[in-house]
TIGU-542766 format. One line per field, with one value per residue (C-alpha): x, y, z. Coordinates in nm, 4 decimals. Layout:
px: c(X  ...)
py: c(Y  ...)
pz: c(Z  ...)
This chain:
px: c(-0.9676  -0.8145  -0.4508  -0.5050  -0.7714  -0.5764  -0.3944  -0.6936  -0.7414  -0.4571  -0.6219  -0.9506  -0.7837  -0.6094  -0.9187  -1.1263  -0.8895  -0.9230  -1.2993  -1.3345  -1.1307  -1.3273  -1.6684  -1.5914  -1.4267  0.5980  0.6891  0.6375  0.3512  0.4131  0.3177  0.6500  0.8317  1.1803  1.3443  1.4706  1.6780  1.9416  1.7391  1.3927  1.3693  1.1535  1.3017  0.9600  0.6585  0.4398  0.6765  0.6054  0.2375  0.1606  -0.0215  -0.3992  -0.5580  -0.8258  -0.7417  -0.4045  -0.3714  -0.0251  0.0050  0.3157  0.2464  0.5550  0.4167  0.0636  0.1702  0.4043  0.2042  0.0047  -0.2709  -0.3222  -0.1468  -0.4409  -0.6763  -0.4444  -0.3760  -0.7497  -0.8184  -0.5867  -0.6543  -0.9501  -0.8196  -0.4649  -0.2912  -0.5018  -0.4334  -0.0621  -0.0594  -0.2695  -0.0444  0.2973  0.3558  0.1991  0.0059  0.1321  0.4744  0.6158  0.4922  0.6397  0.4601  0.1716  0.0348  -0.3091  -0.3937  -0.7604  -0.8711  -1.2312  -1.3508  -1.6649  -1.6761  -1.6071  -1.2905  -0.9710  -0.6862  -0.3109  -0.1199  0.2493  0.4065  0.7476  0.8532  1.0244  0.9257  1.0376  1.0225  0.9634  0.6760  0.5049  0.5605  0.4155  0.1075  0.0567  0.1245  0.1644  0.0066  -0.2076  -0.5473  -0.7601  -0.7256  -0.3454  -0.1256  0.0940  0.4500  0.6500  0.8890  0.8421  1.1561  1.3325  1.0666  0.8832  0.5105  0.2272  -0.1039  -0.4453  -0.7308  -0.7818  -0.5367  -0.1611  0.1109  0.4789  0.8061  0.9322  1.2437  1.3202  1.1645  0.8705  0.5524  0.2823  -0.0764  -0.3541  -0.4709  -0.2056  -0.1970  -0.1618  0.1165  0.3148  0.2638  0.3891  0.7035  0.7436  0.6991  0.9768  1.2036  1.1169  0.9317  0.5954  0.4920  0.4375  0.1428  0.3430  0.4377  0.0762  0.0080  -0.3427  -0.2309  0.0732  -0.1153  -0.2865  0.0265  0.2335  -0.0364  -0.0667  0.3100  0.3169  0.6292  0.9281  1.0663  0.7714  0.8167  0.6374  0.2691  0.1188  -0.1460  -0.1872  -0.4735  -0.5588  -0.8871  -0.9823  -1.3608  -1.4899  -1.8414  -1.8062  -1.7152  -2.0055  -2.2442  -2.1027  -2.1020  -2.3689  -2.6200  -2.3722  -2.1806  -2.3190  -2.0362  -2.0312  -2.1118  -1.7996  -1.5687  -1.2834  -1.0140  -0.9689  -0.6476  -0.6070  -0.2925  -0.2680  0.0346  0.0838  0.3386  0.2761  -0.0378  -0.2640  -0.2939  -0.5469  -0.5432  -0.8086  -0.7889  -1.0663  -1.0230  -1.3477  -1.4462  -1.5402  -1.5047  -1.8805  -1.8603  -1.5777  -1.7777  -2.0817  -1.8735  -1.7122  -2.0542  -2.1764  -1.8730  -1.8882  -2.2574  -2.1791  -1.9137  -2.1575  -2.4117  -2.1596  -2.0510  -2.4101  -2.4706  -2.5766  -2.4531  -2.1005  -2.1241  -2.2151  -1.8830  -1.6924  -1.6008  -1.7368  -1.4009  -1.2561  -1.4070  -1.2560  -0.9791  -1.1560  -1.1271  -1.2461  -1.1982  -1.2020  -0.9280  -1.0273  -1.1338  -0.9705  -1.1231  -0.8925  -0.9881  -0.7559  -0.8024  -0.5504  -0.5884  -0.3349  -0.1213  -0.3020  -0.6213  -0.4526  -0.4986  -0.8576  -0.9647  -0.7796  -0.9533  -1.2989  -1.2559  -1.1397  -1.4423  -1.6859  -1.5259  -1.5212  -1.8906  -1.9615  -1.7630  -1.9382  -2.2793  -2.1989  -2.0715  -2.4073)
py: c(1.6207  1.6033  1.4872  1.2138  1.0569  1.0591  0.7305  0.5551  0.3561  0.1373  0.1029  0.0157  -0.2513  -0.4155  -0.3837  -0.5390  -0.8342  -0.8824  -0.8312  -1.0761  -1.3334  -1.2731  -1.2532  -1.5383  -1.6888  -0.3925  -0.1736  -0.1625  0.0312  0.3716  0.7237  0.9066  1.0077  0.8643  1.2070  1.4573  1.3219  1.4824  1.4044  1.2672  0.8868  0.7403  0.3916  0.2409  0.4347  0.3154  0.4908  0.8218  0.7964  0.9810  0.7941  0.8137  0.6815  0.4142  0.2538  0.1748  0.0243  -0.0711  -0.1576  -0.3043  -0.1584  -0.3212  -0.6641  -0.5810  -0.4670  -0.7652  -1.0568  -1.2669  -1.2696  -0.8936  -0.7153  -0.7083  -0.5972  -0.3173  -0.2016  -0.1905  0.0061  0.2921  0.2881  0.5264  0.8810  0.7687  1.0345  1.3147  1.1916  1.1719  1.5308  1.6484  1.4994  1.4926  1.1152  0.7940  0.5817  0.2522  0.3122  0.5607  0.4146  0.1136  0.1291  0.3333  0.3642  0.5161  0.6267  0.7106  0.9076  0.9421  1.2920  1.4926  1.6041  1.2525  1.0545  1.2144  1.0329  1.0761  0.9163  0.8262  0.6941  0.5575  0.5872  0.7902  1.1570  1.4559  1.7820  1.9933  1.7721  1.7885  2.1643  2.2032  2.0060  2.2421  2.5889  2.8805  3.2186  3.4977  3.3495  3.1648  2.8429  2.8529  2.6414  2.8000  2.6655  2.6622  2.4445  2.2591  2.1316  2.1422  1.9506  2.1175  2.1588  2.2761  2.3792  2.4709  2.5133  2.1864  1.9938  1.9650  1.7589  1.7401  1.5736  1.4514  1.3322  1.2772  0.9295  0.9885  1.1795  1.2913  1.4002  1.4946  1.7935  2.0599  1.9714  1.5970  1.6500  1.8703  1.6246  1.3395  1.5404  1.5988  1.2248  1.1447  1.3799  1.1991  1.4984  1.3241  0.9646  0.7295  0.4954  0.1937  0.3684  0.4680  0.1094  0.0449  -0.1367  -0.3204  -0.6327  -0.6892  -0.6116  -0.8602  -1.1285  -1.0914  -1.1124  -1.4416  -1.6380  -1.6613  -1.4329  -1.3811  -1.1618  -0.8303  -0.8853  -0.7369  -0.5789  -0.5344  -0.3489  -0.2821  -0.1240  -0.0143  -0.0147  0.2975  0.4103  0.6857  0.4255  0.2005  0.4947  0.5895  0.2465  0.0692  0.0843  -0.0627  -0.3256  -0.5549  -0.5486  -0.8297  -0.7393  -0.6732  -0.6375  -0.4066  -0.4524  -0.6245  -0.7110  -0.8349  -0.9714  -1.0680  -1.2623  -1.3122  -1.5852  -1.8794  -1.9282  -1.6522  -1.6508  -1.4315  -1.4049  -1.2166  -1.1604  -1.0190  -0.9078  -0.9116  -0.7966  -1.1379  -1.5069  -1.5209  -1.2466  -1.4361  -1.7604  -1.5815  -1.4102  -1.7420  -1.9044  -1.6176  -1.6252  -2.0036  -1.9810  -1.7122  -1.9323  -2.2227  -1.9930  -1.8586  -2.2078  -2.2780  -1.9540  -2.0265  -1.6888  -1.7690  -2.1168  -1.9642  -1.7779  -2.0820  -1.9103  -2.1505  -2.3339  -2.0252  -2.1495  -2.4979  -2.4098  -2.1379  -2.1954  -1.9932  -2.0646  -1.8889  -1.8879  -1.6982  -1.3493  -1.3822  -1.5072  -1.6171  -1.6906  -1.8203  -1.8801  -2.0219  -2.0274  -2.2591  -2.1625  -2.4170  -2.2095  -1.8704  -1.7785  -1.8960  -1.7351  -1.4112  -1.3838  -1.4561  -1.2299  -0.9447  -0.9994  -0.9867  -0.6756  -0.4978  -0.5757  -0.4324  -0.1154  -0.0742  -0.1136  0.1524  0.3890  0.3925)
pz: c(-1.1341  -0.7853  -0.7872  -0.5312  -0.7514  -1.0785  -1.0217  -0.8662  -1.1865  -1.0621  -0.7239  -0.8886  -1.0998  -0.8060  -0.5881  -0.8641  -0.8737  -0.4989  -0.5001  -0.7853  -0.5955  -0.2768  -0.4334  -0.6652  -0.4102  1.1079  1.3516  1.7230  1.8684  2.0166  1.9245  1.9244  1.6088  1.5613  1.5789  1.3217  1.0338  0.8175  0.5024  0.4203  0.4407  0.1631  0.1750  0.2583  0.1356  0.4231  0.6629  0.4849  0.5828  0.9090  1.1855  1.1831  0.8611  0.8888  0.5531  0.3998  0.0500  -0.0755  -0.4460  -0.6057  -0.9491  -1.0999  -1.0061  -1.1155  -1.4624  -1.5110  -1.3688  -1.6167  -1.3527  -1.3565  -1.6423  -1.8832  -1.6058  -1.4930  -1.8483  -1.9166  -1.5983  -1.6983  -2.0737  -2.0726  -2.1131  -2.0384  -2.2494  -2.1001  -1.7458  -1.8142  -1.9395  -1.6438  -1.3760  -1.5426  -1.5358  -1.6632  -1.4132  -1.5528  -1.7066  -1.4559  -1.1246  -0.9448  -0.6097  -0.4710  -0.1180  -0.0558  0.2980  0.3566  0.6618  0.7728  0.8562  0.9253  0.5611  0.4303  0.3580  0.2277  0.0540  0.0705  -0.2163  -0.1864  -0.5062  -0.6040  -0.9646  -1.2318  -1.2127  -1.4146  -1.2190  -1.5284  -1.6511  -1.3136  -1.2908  -1.6400  -1.5365  -1.2398  -1.3847  -1.1461  -1.2071  -1.0705  -1.1574  -0.9034  -1.1034  -1.0980  -0.8759  -0.6111  -0.6170  -0.2945  -0.0964  0.2321  0.4042  0.0686  -0.1275  -0.4161  -0.3469  -0.5732  -0.4118  -0.5489  -0.3029  -0.1139  -0.3346  -0.3287  -0.4952  -0.4085  -0.4966  -0.1615  -0.3434  -0.7105  -0.6859  -0.4475  -0.5320  -0.2881  -0.3494  -0.1092  0.0876  0.1529  0.5235  0.4538  0.2004  0.4371  0.7249  0.5046  0.4316  0.8063  0.8625  0.6132  0.8104  1.1359  1.2778  1.3243  1.3915  1.1000  1.0576  1.1745  1.4961  1.5456  1.6573  1.5187  1.2039  1.3387  1.4535  1.1191  0.9168  1.1151  1.0994  0.7197  0.6763  0.8668  0.9498  0.7203  0.4539  0.2197  -0.0881  -0.1109  -0.1998  -0.5137  -0.2938  0.0798  0.2440  0.6078  0.7164  1.0669  1.1018  1.2780  1.3562  1.0966  0.8357  0.9347  0.9004  0.5604  0.3953  0.5990  0.3154  0.0660  0.2630  0.5327  0.7876  1.0466  1.4043  1.6075  1.3077  1.4091  1.1442  0.8095  0.6304  0.2730  0.1088  -0.2595  -0.3854  -0.7586  -0.8177  -1.0437  -0.8387  -0.7080  -0.3292  -0.1522  0.2281  0.4250  0.7996  1.0164  1.3771  1.5739  1.9188  2.0621  1.9805  1.9329  1.6703  1.4964  1.4913  1.3471  1.0797  0.9826  0.9477  0.7273  0.4982  0.4641  0.3708  0.1146  -0.0450  -0.0701  -0.2317  -0.4828  -0.5804  -0.6861  -0.8794  -1.2359  -1.3568  -1.2422  -1.3872  -1.7228  -1.7218  -1.5964  -1.2708  -1.0091  -1.0008  -0.8348  -0.5089  -0.5163  -0.2707  -0.0701  0.3025  0.6022  0.9722  1.3086  1.5721  1.8837  1.7778  1.4360  1.1131  0.8332  0.4750  0.2071  -0.1621  -0.4081  -0.7840  -0.9521  -1.2484  -1.4669  -1.4426  -1.4766  -1.8407  -1.8638  -1.5368  -1.6060  -1.9428  -1.8009  -1.4981  -1.7234  -1.9486  -1.6564  -1.5085  -1.8442  -1.8842  -1.5385  -1.6140  -1.9479  -1.7834  -1.5219  -1.7907  -1.9704)
């Protein structure tokens, strides 16, 4: 199993929560690095990600495992083979991680993922999970700018610091270490994601979301997922923010090429919501009330959608959503 995919159960759980809500419902621009530092800066995991990825997913694992909205879903997502995964990577996806950022870059050979994780890591456990040796299947241990790195073929893992773990291709892991040292530009200084990130954050001092995702739509991405997802014409970027307080708040922002594209996308989403509200299958599970507060509107070339689920509906909806998702997973496993 590739290291960057080992903790994706958490990503799948959070993504499932967002998808279920949707379907049933900042730095300045500039390309230069900030300059060499005297030590790696891992204060904000997003700033460890080098500029360039088309997709950025930021999970507050501590929130996701604690919130009544998501804890059963997240626990279920990592339950299958949990002990084996923990032994294979040297830490537990749920207990040892507090925050994870996934950066996905499109390439000619398909997408690659860099994982940056904050948590509690034991060097010896991770080293034991990636044993060095002379055989072709062994991991090669080395250091890069003082950080321990383990490499095997196209995969690498590293401890940037005692609290920050990296996984991805060897080149991506080394570049992330360089980024933490200020030797290469970070994703925020790359400029492409700044507009969406700032728009999702909004005005005022909002707490960190449980999940934030920003996707830049490229032609390569359209070609790869075109048969699976019907992307609106002119869609250039998408941002998603999930807040798990007493209520669940889901915000989705789309940036489109023209106002006409934005108006068409708004019409399509509104029609989809009306259709979902009338679905008998959702009514059978008691999920049509999810759409009661769903709202979508266009403003210039932007489309905003918002959905709020009140605390009074939390336990019932969380139970029913978990049941539906477990049934879907079970069906795919057959």
